[in-house]
N, C-alpha and C positions, 0 to 999 in steps of 0.2 A: 679289270683293275690292273694297276701297275704299282709295284712296291720297290723302292730304291733306297739303299742304305750303304754307307761307306764300308761297313763291316758285315751287316746282316740285312737282307732285304725283307724277309718275312719269317715269322716264327709263330707256331701254333701249338697249344697244349704242351708247352715246355717250361721248365724252370731254368731260365737263362741268366747268367751273370757275365757282365762285361766289366772286367777289372784291368786297370793299368794299361789301357789300350788307347789308340789314337788313329785318326785318319786325317790326312792333309791333302787338299785338292778340291777342285770345284766339281759340282754335279749339276746337270741341267735336264729338265723335262721340257720338251718342245714338240708341238703338234703343227703340222703343215696342212693337213686335210681337215675340213670342218665337218666331215660326215661322222665323226666319232660321237657315240651316244653321250648326251649330257649327264647321264646317270653314272658314268664311269667314275671309279674311285682312283685317285692318284695320291700316294702317300710316300713322302721322302724325308729322310733324316740323315744328318751328318754321320751318325754311327749306325742307327737302326731305322728301317723304314716303317714296319708295322708289326705289332705284337697282338695276338688274339688268344684268349683262353689259356693264360699261363701267368708266369711270374717273371718280372724283369728287374734286375739290379744293374745300375750303371754306377761304378765307383772308380774314382781317380782316373777318369778317362776324358778325352778331349777331341774336338773337331776344329780344324783350322782350314778355312776356305770359304766358298760361297755356294749357296743352294739357289738355283734359278728355276723358274717355271714360266714358260712363255706360250700364250695362246692355248692354254690347257682347259678344255671344257669339262664340266662335271664337278665332283666334290674333291677339293684339294686340301691336304694337310701337310704342312711343312714345318720342320723343327731343326734347330741346330744340332741336337743330339738324337731326338726321336720324332718321327713323323706323327704316328698315332698309336695308341693302344686302346683296345676295346674288349669288353667282356673278359678282362683279365683279373687275376686274383689280387695282385699287388704290384705297384710301381714304386721303386725307390731309386732316386738319383741323388748322389752325394759326391762332394769333392770333385766336381767335374765342370767343364766349361766349353764354350764354343766362341771362337773369334773369327771375324770376317777377313776378307781379302780387300785391301785398299779401302778400308773403312766400311765395307758393305758385307753384311752377313746373308741377307735374303733379297732376292730381286724377282718380282712377279709382274707379269703383264697379261691382261685379259683382253682379247678382241675376238669376236664381237661381244656385245652385251648379252645378258640373260643366259650365261653359260654355267651356272652352278653356284656353289658356295665354297668359302674357304676359311681355314683356321691356320694362322701363321704365328709361330712363337719363336723367340730367340733360342730357346732350348727344346720346347715340346710344342708340337702343333695342336693336337687334340687328344683329350683324355675322355673316354666314354665308358660308363658302366664298370667302374673300377672301385671296389669297396675301400681300398687303402692306398693313398697317394702320399709319399713323403719326398719332398724336394728341399735339400739343405746344403749349405756351403757350396753354392754354385754361382757362376756368372756367365753372362753373354755380352759380347762387345761387337758392335758393327751395326750400321743402319739397316732398317727394314724398309725396302723400297717397293712402291707400287707405281709402275710406269705406264703412261698412255692407256689408262684403264677407264672404261665407261661401264658402270654397273647400274642397273635399273631395278626392276621389281622381281627378277627371276631368281635372286639369291635367297635361300632360306636363312642363311646367316653369313656374316662377314666379320671375322674377328682377327685382330692384329695386336700382338703384345710382346713386350721385351723378354718375358720368361715363358709363360704358358698362354698359347693363343686361345684355347677354349677348354673349359672343364665341363663336360656334358654328362656327367654322371647322374643317373636317376636312382641310385641306390640310397635308400633311407638309412640314416645314421652312419653314413660312410665317414671314414677318417681322412682328413686332408690337412697336411702340414707343409707350409713353405716357410723356411727359416734361413736367414743369412743368404738371401738370393739377390743378386745385383745385375742390373742391366745398364749399359752405356752405349749410346749410338744414335737413338732418335728415329723418327719416322719421316721418310721422304715420299711425298705424294705428288711427284712431278707428273703433270698431265692427268691427274686423277679426277674423275667426276662421279658423283653418286646421286642418283635421283630416288627420292622417297625412302628407300631402304636405309635404316640406321647402320652406321659403323660403330664398333665398340673398340676402344683403345685402352691400354693400360699395361701394368706389369702382368696381371692376370686378367685377360679381357672379359671373359664370361664364365660365370659359375652357376650351376643349377642345383645347389644344395637345398635339401628340405629342412 
């Protein structure tokens, strides 16, 4: 796996607070060799890449730039602030934002097909197995771009959204709040083709609440 963040790449079993912090600049994941295992996990966020088994608070913080992933096989999670959190106690994001460079916040290209799954969000890529999620007073600005991409039946999921790409929590009675959250930018699917597998779009693309 590879975890990439503007401030923190990976955190585990920690109570982490990111307050009044920022990162400006672009980051890119790119693969030239096709021999990489398609089960590989790639997680990138403008501030934090991946949080596991802990608590994360992002308050009054920002990202300005572009997150790019090109020809990356495997499971991909990209977010303007946070790539992914899984098996965590709580996620709180408040009074924070992500803005793109030259009107683009995310740019992704997959070649060849059948190379995995992706969750892309303007602020958060993927949330999994988190009992409490609160996202309020936030915004994301900039296009989410899929370029020259052919996706067929190999993807387990494909989620693209302005705020949260995928909420994959399986915890019963979990608490989820999204309030005063705004996205402006749109979806650019230049050269994108999708066969059979459904794409899910929206402010919050996918949720698995019981």
